[in-house]
Each structure stands twice: as C-alpha cells, then as structure tokens.
C-alpha positions as CSV (number, residue, x, y, z in Angstrom):
1,M,4.5,8.1,0.2
2,D,3.6,10.4,3.1
3,I,3.8,7.5,5.6
4,N,7.1,6.2,4.1
5,H,8.6,9.8,4.1
6,Y,7.7,10.1,7.8
7,Y,9.2,6.7,8.6
8,L,12.4,7.6,6.7
9,T,12.9,11.1,8.0
10,G,10.9,11.4,11.2
11,E,9.0,14.5,10.0
12,S,6.4,15.4,7.4
13,F,6.1,19.2,7.6
14,S,8.6,19.8,4.9
15,L,6.1,18.2,2.5
16,M,3.4,20.7,3.5
17,D,6.0,23.5,3.2
18,S,7.0,22.6,-0.3
19,A,3.3,22.2,-1.2
20,G,2.6,25.7,0.1
21,R,5.5,27.2,-1.8
22,A,4.3,25.6,-5.1
23,I,0.7,27.0,-4.5
24,S,2.1,30.4,-3.8
25,D,4.4,30.4,-6.8
26,Y,1.6,29.2,-9.1
27,A,-0.9,31.8,-7.9
28,V,1.6,34.7,-8.2
29,D,2.5,33.6,-11.8
30,H,-1.1,33.2,-12.9
31,C,-3.1,36.0,-11.5
32,S,-2.8,39.5,-12.9
33,K,-0.8,42.2,-11.1
34,G,-2.8,43.8,-8.3
35,E,-5.5,41.0,-8.2
36,R,-6.5,40.0,-4.7
37,I,-6.1,36.3,-3.8
38,L,-8.5,34.5,-1.4
39,I,-7.4,31.2,0.2
40,V,-10.3,29.2,1.5
41,C,-9.1,26.6,4.1
42,G,-11.0,23.6,5.3
43,P,-10.0,21.2,8.1
44,G,-7.1,18.8,7.8
45,N,-4.0,18.9,5.8
46,N,-5.5,20.5,2.7
47,G,-6.3,23.5,4.9
48,G,-2.7,23.2,6.2
49,D,-1.5,23.5,2.6
50,G,-3.5,26.6,2.3
51,F,-2.0,28.2,5.4
52,S,1.5,27.2,4.2
53,A,0.7,28.9,0.9
54,A,-0.3,32.0,2.8
55,S,3.0,32.1,4.6
56,H,4.8,32.0,1.3
57,L,2.5,34.7,-0.2
58,E,3.4,37.2,2.4
59,S,5.1,40.2,0.8
60,K,4.4,38.8,-2.7
61,A,0.7,39.5,-3.2
62,D,-2.5,41.0,-1.8
63,F,-4.4,38.1,-0.3
64,M,-6.7,37.0,2.5
65,V,-7.3,33.7,4.3
66,V,-10.7,32.3,5.3
67,S,-10.9,29.3,7.6
68,L,-14.2,27.4,7.8
69,V,-13.3,25.9,11.2
70,S,-11.9,27.2,14.4
71,K,-8.2,27.4,14.8
72,E,-8.4,24.8,17.6
73,M,-9.5,22.1,15.2
74,Y,-6.2,22.1,13.3
75,T,-3.8,19.4,14.4
76,G,-0.4,18.0,13.4
77,D,1.3,19.6,10.4
78,A,-1.8,21.7,9.6
79,R,-1.5,23.3,13.0
80,K,2.2,24.0,12.5
81,A,1.3,25.7,9.2
82,L,-1.3,27.8,10.9
83,M,1.0,28.8,13.8
84,R,3.7,29.8,11.3
85,Y,1.4,32.0,9.3
86,S,1.4,35.5,10.9
87,G,-1.3,37.2,9.0
88,P,-5.1,37.6,9.6
89,V,-7.6,34.8,9.2
90,A,-11.3,35.6,8.5
91,E,-14.1,33.3,9.6
92,Y,-16.8,31.6,7.6
93,A,-19.3,34.4,8.2
94,D,-17.0,36.7,6.1
95,L,-16.6,34.3,3.2
96,R,-19.0,35.8,0.8
97,S,-17.8,39.4,1.3
98,E,-14.2,38.2,1.0
99,I,-15.1,36.4,-2.3
100,D,-16.6,39.7,-3.6
101,K,-13.4,41.5,-2.8
102,S,-11.1,39.0,-4.4
103,Q,-10.4,38.1,-8.1
104,Y,-8.5,34.8,-7.6
105,L,-9.7,32.0,-5.3
106,I,-7.7,29.1,-3.9
107,D,-9.6,26.0,-2.9
108,A,-7.9,24.4,0.1
109,L,-11.0,22.8,1.5
110,F,-10.6,19.1,1.1
111,G,-8.0,16.8,-0.4
112,T,-8.0,13.1,-1.1
113,G,-9.0,12.3,2.5
114,L,-12.7,13.3,1.9
115,S,-14.9,10.2,2.1
116,R,-18.4,11.7,2.1
117,T,-20.4,14.4,0.3
118,P,-19.7,17.9,1.7
119,T,-22.6,19.3,3.8
120,G,-23.3,22.3,5.9
121,V,-20.7,25.2,5.7
122,Y,-18.5,23.2,3.4
123,R,-21.3,22.7,0.8
124,E,-22.2,26.4,1.1
125,A,-18.6,27.4,0.6
126,I,-18.3,25.3,-2.6
127,E,-21.5,26.7,-3.9
128,A,-20.4,30.3,-3.2
129,M,-17.0,29.8,-4.8
130,N,-18.5,28.2,-7.9
131,A,-21.3,30.9,-8.2
132,S,-18.7,33.7,-8.0
133,G,-17.5,33.2,-11.6
134,K,-14.0,33.9,-10.3
135,E,-11.0,31.9,-11.4
136,I,-10.3,29.0,-8.9
137,L,-7.1,27.1,-8.2
138,S,-7.7,23.8,-6.4
139,V,-5.1,22.2,-4.2
140,D,-4.3,18.6,-4.9
141,I,-7.9,17.7,-6.1
142,P,-11.0,19.8,-6.4
143,S,-12.8,19.7,-3.1
144,G,-15.8,17.4,-3.3
145,M,-14.6,15.6,-6.4
146,G,-16.4,12.3,-6.8
147,T,-19.5,13.5,-4.9
148,D,-22.6,15.4,-6.0
149,I,-21.0,18.8,-5.4
150,S,-17.5,19.9,-6.1
151,I,-15.4,22.9,-6.9
152,H,-15.1,23.7,-10.6
153,P,-11.6,25.0,-10.9
154,A,-9.7,26.5,-13.9
155,C,-6.7,24.6,-12.7
156,T,-5.8,21.9,-10.2
157,L,-2.3,21.9,-8.7
158,T,-1.9,18.2,-7.8
159,F,1.0,16.8,-5.9
160,Q,3.4,14.1,-7.1
161,D,1.0,12.5,-9.7
162,I,-2.5,12.6,-11.1
163,K,-5.0,11.0,-8.8
164,Q,-7.6,8.4,-9.8
165,G,-10.7,10.0,-11.3
166,M,-9.0,13.3,-12.2
167,S,-9.8,14.7,-15.7
168,V,-9.8,18.0,-17.5
169,Q,-13.6,18.0,-17.2
170,N,-13.6,17.9,-13.4
171,C,-10.2,19.5,-12.6
172,G,-9.6,22.1,-15.4
173,K,-5.9,22.3,-16.3
174,I,-4.0,19.7,-14.3
175,Q,-0.5,20.8,-13.2
176,V,1.6,18.1,-11.4
177,V,4.1,19.4,-8.8
178,K,6.7,17.1,-7.3
179,L,7.3,17.6,-3.5
180,N,10.5,17.0,-1.7
181,Y,9.9,13.4,-0.6
182,H,12.7,11.2,0.6
183,E,14.1,9.4,-2.4
184,K,13.0,6.0,-1.0
185,S,9.4,7.1,-0.3
186,E,7.9,6.0,-3.7
187,N,9.8,3.0,-5.2
188,Y,10.8,1.2,-2.0
189,S,8.7,-0.9,0.3
190,G,7.7,0.6,3.6
191,P,4.9,1.0,6.1
192,G,3.0,3.1,3.6
193,D,2.1,-0.1,1.8
194,F,-0.4,-0.7,4.5
195,V,-2.8,1.7,2.7
196,Y,-3.6,-1.2,0.4
197,F,-4.6,-3.5,3.3
198,P,-8.4,-4.1,3.4
199,Y,-9.2,-3.6,7.1
200,P,-11.8,-6.1,8.3
201,K,-15.3,-5.0,9.1
202,K,-16.6,-5.1,12.7
203,D,-19.3,-7.5,11.8
204,S,-17.1,-10.0,9.9
205,H,-17.1,-13.6,10.9
206,K,-14.8,-16.6,10.7
207,G,-13.4,-17.1,7.2
208,M,-14.3,-13.6,5.9
209,N,-10.8,-12.3,6.5
210,G,-8.8,-14.8,4.5
211,I,-8.6,-18.6,4.0
212,V,-5.2,-19.9,3.0
213,A,-4.6,-23.3,1.5
214,V,-0.9,-24.5,1.9
215,V,0.0,-27.2,-0.5
216,A,3.5,-27.8,0.7
217,G,5.8,-29.8,3.0
218,W,5.2,-33.3,1.5
219,E,9.0,-34.0,1.6
220,F,10.1,-31.4,4.2
221,P,7.1,-30.8,6.5
222,G,8.8,-28.0,8.3
223,S,8.5,-25.7,5.3
224,S,4.7,-26.0,5.2
225,L,4.5,-25.5,9.0
226,M,6.5,-22.3,9.0
227,A,4.6,-21.0,6.0
228,A,1.3,-21.7,7.7
229,Q,2.2,-20.2,11.0
230,A,3.5,-17.1,9.2
231,A,0.2,-16.8,7.3
232,A,-1.7,-17.0,10.7
233,A,0.6,-14.4,12.2
234,M,-0.1,-12.1,9.3
235,G,-3.8,-12.3,10.1
236,A,-5.5,-14.9,8.0
237,D,-8.6,-16.3,9.6
238,L,-8.1,-19.9,8.6
239,V,-4.9,-21.7,7.4
240,K,-5.2,-25.3,6.0
241,I,-2.3,-27.6,5.2
242,Y,-2.9,-30.2,2.5
243,W,-0.7,-33.3,3.1
244,P,-0.8,-36.8,1.7
245,A,-1.8,-39.9,3.8
246,G,0.3,-40.7,6.8
247,M,1.3,-37.1,7.6
248,A,-1.9,-35.2,8.4
249,A,-2.8,-36.9,11.7
250,G,0.6,-36.3,13.3
251,G,0.6,-32.7,12.2
252,A,-2.9,-32.1,13.8
253,I,-1.6,-33.3,17.1
254,S,1.5,-31.2,17.2
255,H,0.0,-28.0,15.7
256,P,-3.7,-27.8,16.8
257,S,-4.1,-24.2,15.6
258,T,-3.6,-25.3,12.0
259,I,-6.1,-27.4,10.0
260,F,-4.5,-30.4,8.4
261,R,-6.3,-32.2,5.4
262,N,-5.4,-35.6,3.9
263,V,-5.5,-35.1,0.2
264,D,-5.7,-38.9,-0.4
265,D,-8.9,-39.1,1.7
266,L,-10.7,-36.3,-0.1
267,K,-13.1,-37.2,-2.9
268,D,-12.1,-34.1,-4.8
269,P,-9.2,-32.2,-3.1
270,Y,-9.1,-29.7,-5.8
271,E,-12.7,-28.6,-5.1
272,E,-11.9,-28.0,-1.5
273,I,-8.6,-26.3,-2.1
274,G,-10.5,-24.1,-4.6
275,N,-12.6,-22.7,-1.7
276,A,-9.5,-20.9,-0.3
277,N,-8.9,-17.3,-1.0
278,C,-5.3,-17.9,-1.8
279,I,-3.2,-21.0,-2.4
280,L,0.4,-21.4,-1.5
281,L,2.2,-23.9,-3.7
282,G,5.6,-25.5,-3.4
283,P,7.6,-25.0,-0.2
284,G,9.2,-28.3,0.7
285,I,6.7,-30.4,-1.4
286,G,9.5,-32.2,-3.2
287,K,9.9,-33.1,-6.9
288,S,8.1,-36.5,-6.9
289,Q,5.8,-37.3,-9.7
290,K,2.9,-37.2,-7.3
291,S,3.7,-33.7,-6.0
292,M,4.4,-32.3,-9.4
293,D,1.1,-33.7,-10.9
294,F,-0.9,-32.4,-7.9
295,M,0.4,-28.9,-8.3
296,E,0.0,-29.0,-12.0
297,K,-3.7,-29.9,-11.7
298,I,-4.2,-27.1,-9.2
299,L,-2.8,-24.6,-11.6
300,Q,-4.8,-26.1,-14.5
301,R,-8.1,-26.3,-12.8
302,L,-8.2,-23.5,-10.3
303,H,-8.2,-19.7,-10.7
304,N,-7.6,-18.7,-7.1
305,S,-4.9,-16.1,-6.1
306,T,-1.7,-18.2,-5.8
307,V,1.7,-17.8,-4.4
308,I,4.2,-20.1,-6.1
309,D,7.5,-20.8,-4.2
310,A,10.4,-23.3,-4.1
311,D,9.4,-26.6,-5.8
312,G,6.4,-24.8,-7.4
313,I,9.0,-22.7,-9.2
314,Y,10.7,-25.9,-10.4
315,L,7.4,-27.0,-11.9
316,L,7.1,-23.6,-13.7
317,S,10.6,-23.9,-15.1
318,K,9.3,-27.0,-16.9
319,K,5.9,-25.7,-17.7
320,P,5.9,-21.9,-17.6
321,H,2.5,-21.5,-19.2
322,L,0.8,-22.8,-15.9
323,S,1.2,-19.4,-14.3
324,H,-0.1,-17.4,-17.2
325,G,-3.3,-15.5,-16.7
326,K,-3.4,-16.1,-13.0
327,N,-3.5,-13.7,-10.1
328,S,-0.2,-15.1,-8.8
329,V,3.0,-14.1,-7.1
330,I,6.2,-16.1,-7.9
331,T,8.9,-15.9,-5.2
332,P,12.3,-17.0,-6.6
333,H,15.7,-16.4,-5.1
334,S,18.5,-15.7,-7.7
335,A,19.3,-19.3,-8.5
336,E,15.6,-20.2,-8.9
337,F,15.1,-17.1,-11.2
338,K,17.9,-18.3,-13.4
339,M,16.4,-21.8,-13.5
340,L,12.9,-20.3,-14.3
341,T,14.0,-17.9,-17.0
342,G,17.5,-18.8,-18.1
343,E,18.5,-15.1,-17.3
344,E,20.4,-13.3,-14.6
345,A,18.4,-12.1,-11.6
346,T,18.3,-8.4,-12.3
347,P,15.4,-5.9,-11.8
348,A,15.0,-5.5,-15.5
349,N,14.8,-9.2,-16.2
350,A,12.4,-9.6,-13.3
351,A,10.1,-6.9,-14.7
352,K,10.3,-8.5,-18.2
353,T,9.3,-11.9,-16.7
354,A,6.5,-10.4,-14.7
355,K,5.1,-8.7,-17.8
356,S,5.3,-11.8,-20.0
357,S,3.8,-14.1,-17.4
358,G,1.2,-11.8,-16.0
359,S,2.5,-12.6,-12.5
360,V,4.1,-10.5,-9.8
361,I,7.7,-11.5,-9.3
362,L,9.1,-11.2,-5.8
363,L,12.9,-11.7,-6.4
364,K,14.5,-12.5,-3.1
365,Q,17.9,-10.9,-2.8
366,S,19.8,-8.7,-0.3
367,T,17.5,-6.0,-1.8
368,D,14.3,-7.7,-2.9
369,V,12.8,-6.8,-6.2
370,I,9.0,-6.8,-6.4
371,T,7.5,-6.1,-9.8
372,D,4.4,-6.6,-11.9
373,G,6.2,-5.6,-15.1
374,T,4.9,-2.0,-14.9
375,R,5.8,-1.0,-11.4
376,T,9.1,-2.1,-9.7
377,I,9.5,-1.8,-5.9
378,L,12.8,-2.4,-4.1
379,S,12.9,-3.7,-0.5
380,D,16.2,-3.2,1.4
381,G,17.1,-3.8,5.0
382,G,17.6,-7.2,6.7
383,N,20.7,-8.7,8.3
384,P,22.9,-11.8,7.9
385,R,20.7,-14.0,10.0
386,L,17.9,-13.8,7.5
387,T,19.8,-16.2,5.3
388,M,18.8,-19.1,7.6
389,G,16.6,-21.8,6.1
390,G,12.9,-21.1,6.3
391,T,12.7,-17.4,5.8
392,G,11.5,-17.9,2.2
393,D,8.8,-20.2,3.5
394,I,7.8,-17.5,6.1
395,L,7.7,-14.8,3.4
396,A,5.6,-16.9,1.1
397,G,3.1,-17.5,3.9
398,M,2.9,-13.8,4.7
399,V,2.2,-12.9,1.1
400,A,-0.4,-15.6,0.8
401,S,-2.1,-14.3,4.0
402,L,-2.3,-10.7,2.7
403,M,-3.6,-11.8,-0.7
404,A,-6.2,-14.0,1.0
405,R,-7.5,-10.9,2.7
406,G,-7.7,-9.0,-0.5
407,T,-4.5,-7.1,-0.7
408,P,-3.4,-6.7,-4.3
409,P,-0.5,-9.0,-5.2
410,L,2.1,-6.3,-5.8
411,W,1.4,-4.6,-2.4
412,A,1.0,-7.9,-0.5
413,S,4.5,-8.8,-1.7
414,S,6.0,-5.4,-0.9
415,L,4.5,-5.1,2.5
416,S,5.4,-8.7,3.4
417,S,9.0,-8.2,2.4
418,F,9.2,-4.9,4.4
419,V,7.7,-6.5,7.5
420,L,9.9,-9.6,7.3
421,K,13.1,-7.5,7.1
422,R,11.9,-5.0,9.7
423,T,11.1,-7.9,12.1
424,G,14.5,-9.5,11.4
425,D,16.2,-6.2,12.1
426,E,14.3,-5.7,15.4
427,L,15.3,-9.2,16.5
428,F,18.9,-8.6,15.4
429,R,19.0,-5.5,17.7
430,E,17.6,-7.6,20.6
431,K,19.5,-10.8,20.1
432,S,22.3,-10.3,17.5
433,L,22.5,-13.5,15.4
434,W,20.8,-15.6,18.0
435,Y,17.2,-15.7,16.8
436,D,15.4,-18.4,14.8
437,Q,12.6,-18.8,12.4
438,F,9.9,-19.1,15.1
439,D,11.2,-15.9,16.8
440,L,10.5,-14.2,13.4
441,I,7.0,-15.7,13.2
442,R,6.1,-14.7,16.8
443,K,7.2,-11.1,16.3
444,I,5.4,-10.5,13.0
445,P,2.2,-9.3,14.8
446,D,4.3,-6.7,16.7
447,T,5.7,-5.3,13.5
448,M,2.3,-5.2,11.8
449,A,0.8,-3.4,14.9
450,W,3.7,-0.8,14.5
451,V,2.9,-0.4,10.8
452,E,-0.7,0.1,11.5
453,G,0.1,2.7,14.1
454,L,2.1,4.8,11.6
455,Y,-0.8,4.4,9.1
456,R,-3.4,5.6,11.6
457,A,-1.2,8.5,12.8
458,A,-1.0,9.7,9.2
C-alpha cells in the first residue's frame, strides 16, 4: 500500500503525518493530565512516525523525544519528520533518566521492517523500557516482535490492519488506525504487488527460479510462442513448449531460446511436465479430442501450479471439477466466463466462482478483476491497442512465470495484469496504436525493472 500510494500520488509523507497525528491523539487521550510522555525513536520510518507524533504533541502535552541514532542517519520521510519537529531531542545516553522522569512511553523503535533480533543500544532500550513498569504505547507493532526480545506494551496502535503474528499477548490492546492512503492503494493492482515476489538468491542455479511448461499452440502455434516468450521476459529460468509430432523440430529452429518437446516421442510426457513449477494450459491448443484428452490427464494426474486459459477454459466448462483443489489461476475474458459459469462476468460472480472452485479468477476486462473468493483486486489502465490478439496469451505466460518462481497466485495475477497494462500504456505514449505483441514482450523487462526500483526505494 505504501508503494502504491507513492506511485499514485508522487508522495508518501502524508502517511507519516497522519500516523503521527493518530499517535499524538491517542497518547493525549490515554495518559492522565500532567503526565510526561517520552517518545523513543529508532532508525527508519518507525522513528519518523515518532518525530511526526512529537510535532503534533507540541502545545498539547509535556513530552520529550529520545533518538537512539544520530540525526544524520534519518533519510526520506523520517528525515522530513525530524526537520519539521522544532523541539529538543535527547540522545541515548539520556534514555534512562528520561524514562525515570516520564510516566507514559511511546515505542517508536522498529516497525515491520525489522528482520533480525535487536542488539546493542536497541536491545538495551527495549530492556530499560520494559523494566520501567511504565505504560507503553507501541507504534504499528511492538519493537522486536517475533524475536527473543520485544517491547511489552499496554497498547499497540497499528496502521491500516492487524499484522501477521499480532495478538493481545504480545501487543496488549490492539487499536487499528486507518491512514489517508489513496483510494486505489489497497484494492487495485500496482507496483506494490512486487512485495510478494520471491527475489532469487545469489547462489541460485539454472532452474531454481522457475520452470514453466507451456502445453499450448497445437492448432495455433503463435499462441504458445507468445506465452512462452512472455514467461521468459517475466524472468522464468526455463520455458518448455510441449507440442505434438511434426511441430517441435520447426519451432526449435526458429526459436532457439525456447525448449520444444515432442509429446508423442516421450515415454511419459505427464511425468516430465510434472517436473515444471507451473503449467500453462490451453492457449491455441484447439478443441480436438487429442488436445482435450491430454489437458484432462494433466489436470487429473498432476498437482502443479497451473494457469488455465483459452481452450483450457473450454475444457473446464465441460468438466469444471478438474480445477478443484488445485493451485490454479483461470484467466477468462467475459464471454469465456459466461461459457464457464453460465453467469454474467461481474466482480461478485467472479468471486463466487473463485470461492467454489478454489482457483484464482483473473477476469480480463477493461478493468480486470482478480479474486480468490476472499480478496478482490481491480486492475485498470490499458489502451485500445491491448485488444489485439495475443495479449491474453502474453498475460497467461506472465502469470505462469511468476507462479513458477513462487509468487502466490493472487499476487502473480495482480502484478502481471498491472505490468501488462503499464507496458501497453508506455508503448502507447511512444507509438500510439502502432505497436504489436512482440513490442509488448520486449518491453516487459523494462517495466519490471521500474517496478523493482519503486520497491527498493520504499
């Protein structure tokens, strides 16, 4: 949500400002008249929230701020909050005496960004605050939560929603405060979806970062080629197209970066396809008995993550039980959704279908609907040129690639939809209507690099 808000508005300080106001208001309402408040600030944005609270406390209460790091260490919005605050700031050396002089403590040491056990001055600060016996208010989560040492607050003022692992036992009373996020920060796709992308390890080797099996293109080979190239552009290590006899050799000559496998020559093609991290079924495969039987056996025998598109959706319309209980994404456009369910392609009907099937539905419309039956995400943007043939194949390949790398199906679908539409919009600005499917595929890595840049900046 933070990343999406910045993408949509170009700023993020308003979030820290609203957090600071909420902290200040809560502290004033819950400490007795005349009690002294101490705000203990750590590095990063949690400390920035503390400085923002201090600005809002001025003229409202008797308080003091202690910073555990030098002022030069604050950057970004935290530095803006520090520079706006005009009052005194004590150093770590004064912490224990300031605790002794105060009756109400605010823990603004660490938020959700902490990834290791607190040590040094941070550990000592947590121990001193806990040992004081004073009432403590934690900001967002208790500092150190999930490690062997953490703040024991009377209350935790958490932003937007309860975080994973929070309980009354480790947080005290939990008070949820909504911040002034842009209205599309939460339930719309955006660059923030990248937080669910499992970044590859430095020592990884070929195949560890996604193997995609594309079972497609038996009748219309271009569909499988576009899907496979999109999967590669989205970062999958290996992409394999499974074609029947007579097709694979020609494909290997014209597209040497893709692995082509002849299903008729394999002793057990299902065993080999089952070695993939994600299987893409259906684009351009046709409705022959052979193709329908082959896809049906895959869905019956294998339990891989699966993306089901185009003619694969036609198969499900006849045999809907084949997708049940699978880690799958089904990607219909409106007419395919009506064929699959007999119902109109609405967000509510998509959510109902997702819940009953156990699959994520990526309903392709001018505003895409992505839902697992519990959470529904909308994806807007795009331009008229994205109605050209092949964009659905490209999208299916992108989703399969991210799922093969370990991205959860809902977020693989949301991020892929966002990236495809963003890429199309960038091309539209460059070329108006005069771009094609392979312009889209070639530009996907540029869009992903831009998304990653926003993620790292946050």
